[in-house]
N, C-alpha and C positions, 0 to 999 in steps of 0.2 A: 356427646360422644359417648359417654359412659353407659347411657341408655341403650344405645345401639349395640355395644359390646355385650351387655347383659342378654339381649335377645339372641345373639348370635352363639354364645357359648352352649345353651342347651342343645342346639342343633349340632354343633361340632362335637359335644360329648357323645351324641348317639352311637357312632362306631366303638367308641371307648367303652360305653355301657354295655354293648353287645358282646365285645370280646370279655369283658368282666363277667357278664351272665354266663358265658360259655365256661369260663375258668371257674366260677363259683359252682356251677353244676358239676364239673368234673371233680373238684374238692369235695363237694357234698357227697357225691356218689361213693369215693373213697372212703370218706368219714363213716357214712351209713354202713358199708360192707365191713369196715373194721368193728363197728359198734355192734352189728348183729352177730358177728363172729363171736365177740366177747359175751354178748348176752345169752346166746342160745348154743354156741358152739357148732354152728353149722355155716357152710359156705354160702348158701342162697337162702334169702329171706323169701317168706311164703308170698305168692301171687294171689290176688283176689279170687281168682278162677281155680286155684289149687283145691280140688275135691277132698284131698287127704289131710288138709289143715283146718282146724277149727275157727269159728269167728273171733274167738279172743286173740288168738296168734296172729291172725290177718290183721285185724285192728291195730294190736300193738305194733307191728311192723310198719303200718301206714302212719301211726302216730309219731313213731321215732324217726321214720324218714322224713316227714313233713317238717318236724321240729328242727332236724339237722339241716334240711335244705333252707328254711327260713333264717336260721341263724347264720348259716355261712353266706347266704346271698346278701343279706343286710350288712354283714362284716366287710364283704368284698366291696358292695356298693359304696358303703360309707368311706372306706379307705380310699377308694376311687375318686369320690367327690372332694375329700379332703385334699388330695394331690393336686386335683385340677383348680381348687381354690387358691391353694399356695403358689401354684405356677402363674395363674391368670388374675388372681384377686377377685374372681366372681364365682359364685356357688353354681354348680351345673344345673339345678333345678329353676325351671322358669317360674315356678309358684310355690307357696309355702307348703303345699300338700304332698311333695315329693313324688314317688314313683307312681303310685296307684290313686 
């Protein structure tokens, strides 16, 4: 019976994971905007196709944004998985490798 429950939890977790992913994206976007404002005192970060910005500035913005998104996504995913495990007794990943 427990084996059957373990197989169903990851599928049941998918909608929760989707919502957590959306939430983490929104939180990371706000965090990046605040961080970029603090770093460069600008409201908008450079875009890769912004002709008036240099390579260094564009790559810095991409690196900062990527780091923030990865940290926020991992923190939100881990918190969600911990809550699911506490409520159900089963970790929501079907294998030991996690999300990717």
